[in-house]
C-alpha positions in Angstrom: 0.5 56.3 -21.5 1.4 59.8 -23.2 4.5 59.3 -21.3 5.5 56.0 -22.3 4.7 56.8 -25.9 6.9 59.8 -26.0 9.8 57.7 -24.6 9.7 55.2 -27.5 10.1 58.4 -29.9 12.7 60.4 -27.8 15.5 59.8 -25.7 14.2 56.6 -23.6 15.3 53.2 -24.2 16.1 51.9 -27.6 13.3 50.1 -29.6 15.0 46.7 -29.3 15.3 46.9 -25.8 11.6 47.9 -25.4 10.5 45.0 -27.6 12.6 42.7 -25.7 11.1 44.0 -22.3 7.6 43.5 -24.0 8.5 40.1 -24.9 9.3 39.4 -21.2 6.3 40.9 -20.3 4.2 38.8 -22.6 5.8 35.5 -21.6 5.3 36.1 -18.0 1.6 35.5 -17.9 2.3 32.0 -19.8 4.6 31.0 -17.3 2.1 31.9 -14.5 -0.5 30.3 -16.1 1.6 26.9 -16.4 2.7 27.3 -12.9 -0.9 27.8 -11.8 -2.1 24.8 -13.8 0.6 22.8 -12.2 -0.1 24.1 -8.9 -3.8 23.1 -9.3 -2.9 19.1 -9.3 -4.9 17.4 -8.3 -7.7 19.5 -9.3 -11.5 18.4 -9.4 -10.7 15.5 -11.8 -10.6 12.1 -10.2 -7.2 10.0 -10.1 -7.9 6.7 -11.9 -5.6 3.7 -10.5 -5.6 1.0 -13.1 -5.3 -2.5 -11.6 -4.2 -4.9 -14.7 -6.3 -7.8 -12.9 -9.7 -8.9 -12.1 -11.1 -8.0 -8.7 -9.8 -9.9 -5.7 -6.2 -10.5 -6.5 -3.0 -9.0 -4.9 -2.8 -5.9 -7.0 -6.5 -5.1 -6.3 -6.3 -5.7 -2.6 -3.3 -3.4 -2.4 -5.0 -0.8 -4.6 -8.1 -1.0 -2.2 -5.8 -0.7 0.9 -3.8 2.3 -0.3 -6.4 4.5 -2.1 -8.4 5.7 0.8 -5.5 7.1 2.5 -4.3 8.9 -0.6 -7.4 10.1 -1.1 -7.4 11.8 2.4 -3.9 12.9 2.1 -4.1 14.7 -1.4 -7.9 15.7 -0.9 -8.9 14.0 -4.1 -11.0 11.4 -5.1 -9.4 8.0 -6.5 -11.1 5.5 -8.6 -9.9 1.9 -8.9 -10.4 0.5 -12.5 -10.0 -3.3 -13.0 -8.8 -4.1 -16.6 -8.0 -7.9 -16.9 -6.9 -9.9 -19.6 -3.7 -10.9 -21.5 -1.8 -11.9 -18.2 -1.7 -8.2 -16.9 -0.7 -6.8 -20.3 -3.8 -5.4 -21.4 -4.2 -2.9 -18.3 -0.7 -2.2 -18.4 -0.8 -1.1 -21.8 -3.7 1.0 -21.2 -2.0 3.0 -18.4 1.1 3.3 -20.4 -1.1 4.9 -23.5 -2.7 7.3 -21.0 -2.2 11.1 -20.7 0.8 11.6 -18.5 -1.0 14.1 -16.6 -0.9 12.6 -13.1 -4.7 11.3 -13.1 -4.0 7.9 -14.6 -1.7 5.5 -12.3 -1.0 1.7 -12.2 -0.7 -0.8 -9.5 1.4 -3.6 -10.8 2.7 -7.1 -9.7 5.7 -9.1 -10.5 4.1 -10.2 -13.7 4.8 -6.6 -14.8 8.9 -7.7 -14.6 8.0 -11.3 -15.8 5.7 -10.9 -18.9 8.6 -9.2 -21.1 10.2 -12.6 -21.3 7.2 -14.8 -21.0 5.1 -13.5 -24.1 6.4 -13.1 -27.6 4.5 -9.7 -28.0 4.5 -7.4 -25.2 2.8 -4.1 -25.4 5.0 -2.1 -22.9 8.7 -1.5 -22.1 8.9 -2.6 -18.5 12.0 -0.2 -17.8 11.0 2.8 -20.3 7.0 3.2 -20.1 6.5 3.9 -16.5 7.9 6.4 -13.7 8.0 4.1 -10.6 6.3 6.0 -7.4 6.7 3.7 -4.9 7.2 0.0 -3.9 4.3 -0.8 -1.6 4.4 -4.3 -0.4 5.9 -7.8 -0.9 4.8 -11.4 -0.3 6.9 -14.5 -0.7 6.1 -17.9 -2.0 6.1 -21.0 0.4 7.0 -24.7 -0.5 4.5 -27.0 1.3 4.4 -30.8 1.2 1.8 -33.5 2.3 2.4 -34.6 5.9 2.2 -38.3 4.4 5.6 -37.8 3.0 7.3 -37.8 6.5 9.9 -34.9 5.4 10.5 -31.8 7.3 13.3 -30.1 5.3 13.8 -29.1 1.6 16.7 -31.1 1.5 14.9 -34.4 2.4 12.3 -33.7 -0.1 14.9 -32.8 -2.9 16.4 -36.2 -2.1 13.1 -38.1 -2.1 12.2 -36.7 -5.6 15.5 -37.7 -6.9 15.0 -41.0 -6.1 11.7 -41.5 -8.0 11.1 -38.3 -9.9 8.1 -39.6 -11.8 6.0 -40.3 -8.7 6.2 -36.4 -7.7 4.0 -33.4 -8.9 4.2 -29.8 -8.0 0.8 -27.8 -7.7 0.8 -24.1 -8.5 -1.1 -21.3 -9.9 -0.9 -20.3 -13.4 1.9 -20.6 -15.8 4.4 -17.6 -15.6 3.7 -16.6 -12.0 6.6 -16.3 -9.3 5.5 -19.7 -7.7 5.8 -21.4 -11.0 9.1 -19.6 -11.6 10.2 -20.7 -8.1 9.5 -24.4 -8.9 11.4 -24.2 -12.5 14.4 -22.8 -10.7 14.4 -25.3 -8.2 14.2 -28.1 -10.7 17.1 -26.5 -12.8 19.3 -26.1 -9.7 18.5 -29.8 -8.6 18.0 -31.4 -11.8 14.5 -32.4 -11.3 13.4 -32.2 -15.1 11.3 -35.0 -14.7 9.2 -33.9 -11.8 5.8 -32.6 -13.2 4.0 -29.4 -12.4 0.2 -29.1 -12.4 -1.1 -25.7 -13.2 -4.3 -24.2 -11.7 -6.4 -21.0 -12.4 -5.7 -19.7 -8.9 -3.9 -20.7 -5.5 -7.0 -21.9 -3.8 -7.3 -24.7 -6.6 -3.6 -25.2 -6.3 -3.8 -25.9 -2.6 -6.6 -28.2 -2.9 -4.3 -30.3 -5.5 -2.0 -31.1 -2.5 -4.8 -31.7 0.1 -6.6 -34.1 -2.5 -3.2 -35.9 -3.0 -3.0 -35.2 -6.5 0.1 -33.4 -6.0 2.9 -33.7 -3.3 4.0 -30.1 -3.1 2.2 -26.7 -3.3 4.3 -23.6 -4.2 2.2 -20.4 -4.0 1.3 -17.6 -1.7 1.7 -17.9 2.1 -1.9 -16.3 2.7 -3.2 -19.4 0.9 -1.4 -21.9 2.7 -1.2 -20.3 6.3 -4.4 -21.9 7.6 -3.4 -25.5 6.3 0.2 -25.1 7.9 -1.6 -24.5 11.1 -4.0 -27.1 11.0 -1.1 -29.7 10.2 -2.6 -30.8 6.8 0.4 -29.0 5.0 4.2 -28.8 6.1 6.0 -25.7 5.2 9.5 -26.2 4.0 10.9 -22.7 2.9 10.0 -19.6 1.8 11.1 -17.8 -1.3 11.5 -14.1 0.4 14.5 -12.2 1.5 13.8 -12.9 5.2 11.7 -15.3 7.2 7.9 -14.6 7.4 6.8 -12.9 10.5 4.2 -15.6 11.9 6.4 -18.6 10.4 9.5 -17.9 12.1 10.7 -21.5 12.1 10.4 -21.9 8.4 13.6 -21.0 6.8 14.1 -19.1 3.3 15.4 -20.8 0.4 18.7 -18.4 0.7 19.4 -19.9 4.0 19.2 -23.3 2.9 22.0 -22.6 0.3 20.1 -21.7 -2.6 21.9 -18.4 -3.9 19.6 -15.7 -5.7 16.5 -17.5 -4.8 14.3 -14.4 -3.8 11.2 -14.6 -5.8 8.7 -12.7 -3.9 5.7 -11.2 -5.2 5.7 -7.3 -5.1 2.9 -4.6 -5.7 4.2 -1.3 -6.8 2.6 2.0 -7.9 3.8 4.0 -11.1 2.7 6.7 -13.5 3.1 7.1 -17.3 6.9 7.9 -18.0 6.2 11.4 -18.8 4.2 12.3 -15.9 5.6 15.5 -14.4 8.2 14.8 -12.1 6.8 17.0 -9.2 3.6 15.1 -9.5 5.3 11.7 -9.0 7.5 13.3 -6.0 4.2 14.2 -4.4 2.6 10.8 -5.0 5.6 9.2 -3.8 5.9 11.2 -0.6 2.4 10.8 0.2 2.4 7.1 -0.4 5.3 6.2 1.7 4.0 8.5 4.5 0.7 6.5 4.4 2.6 2.9 4.3 4.4 4.0 7.3 1.4 4.3 9.5 0.9 1.4 12.0 -2.7 0.8 11.2 -2.1 0.7 7.3 1.0 -1.6 7.9 -1.4 -3.8 10.0 -4.0 -4.0 7.3 -1.5 -5.0 4.7 -0.2 -7.6 7.0 -3.7 -9.1 7.5 -4.0 -9.4 3.8 -0.7 -11.4 3.3 1.6 -8.5 2.7 5.0 -7.1 4.4 4.8 -3.5 3.7 8.0 -2.2 2.1 7.4 1.6 1.7 10.5 2.0 -0.8 10.8 5.0 -3.0 10.5 4.8 -6.7 14.2 4.7 -7.4 14.5 1.5 -5.3 11.7 -0.1 -7.4 13.4 0.7 -10.4 16.3 -0.9 -9.1 14.2 -4.0 -8.5 13.1 -4.0 -12.1 16.6 -3.5 -13.4 17.5 -6.7 -11.5 14.4 -9.0 -11.8 13.7 -8.3 -15.6 16.9 -10.1 -16.5 16.7 -12.7 -13.7 13.4 -13.8 -14.7 14.3 -13.8 -18.5 17.3 -16.2 -17.6 14.8 -18.7 -15.8 12.1 -18.6 -18.5 15.1 -19.1 -21.2 16.7 -22.0 -19.4 13.3 -23.7 -18.6 12.2 -23.2 -22.1 8.7 -21.5 -21.1 6.9 -19.6 -23.6 3.4 -18.1 -24.4 2.3 -17.2 -27.8 1.6 -13.5 -27.3 1.1 -10.6 -25.1 -2.5 -9.8 -25.1 
C-alpha cells in the first residue's frame, strides 16, 4: 500500500492515467454484476405465460402443451394465466405493459393480427409491442355443408348459392375470427353478399347450426367438424390452410380450387414484451423449437387439432407483416367493425 501511494507522488504513472485506471476498476464490478444478473435468468422467479382467452381455447391448449416441456428444459417453473375479455385485447395489453425481464410471456392466436383492424381502439401495436419467440402451430378452417344439399365440391355449392342466395346461411363462431373472415372473403370473391351468416359463441354451437338445419354451411375449426365428417353428417368441401389436412387427404385447399391468397388458418405463437433482452428471447426460441421438434410433443399437438410449425420468431414476424394488412383489407371491404378494443 505504501509503495502504491509513493508512485502517485513520484515518478510512477501520471495522475490522469491512474484516475482512468481506477475508473475502469470501479466499472468492472458493475459489468460483472449485470452479467451475473443476466446469466442467472431464469432464477427462482416463476415465468408467467399470459393466455388472453378463457380456458379451453386454442391458445390455452397450446400453452398447456408447451409449458411442461419448457419447464423441464429451462429448469424453471411456468405458470399459465388466463386473462380473457375484449376479444383477447385485455390479456395482450397486460402482457405488453409487463416488465420486459423474461418473466412474462404471451401466447397469441390469429386474433392478435386481426384485432387492430376489427376494433376502433386497440391497446397494442401488433408489429411493435412484442418480440416474437416462435410460431408454435397452426390449424386451418374448413367449409362443411349439409349432405342433403347433394353437393360435393365448392364450385357446385357456390353455383347453388348464386341461384337463390336468400335461401342459404353460413354458421360460424364469433364475429372477427378467421372462420368469419374466410366466409366474408368467399362472399367478396363470388358476389354472395345476400347470403346470411349466423354467429355463435363457439365452434360447437356453430356446428349445431349446421346439424339442426338452421344453416347450410359450417365454417370453423377442423377439430370441431372432424367427427361429423367421419359420420357422414357433414360434407367437407375445402380447407383454408396452405396444404391439405393430414387426416383429410381428399379435401382440397381453397388455393387448389383457384382461390388465390386464401390461406386463412389459425396460428398459435409465443412472444415477449418488445424490450425483453435479445439473449433471453433467443434462449426461449431455441428451447421452444427444440421441444416442438420432439415426436411426442408434435403428436400431442396433432391430437389437439394442430399442425406443429416450429418456426423461429423472424418467421412469425414475417407472417404478422403479411397478415395484418391482409385482414385489414378483408375487414374494410366487408364493412366489419366493432366499437372498441376492450
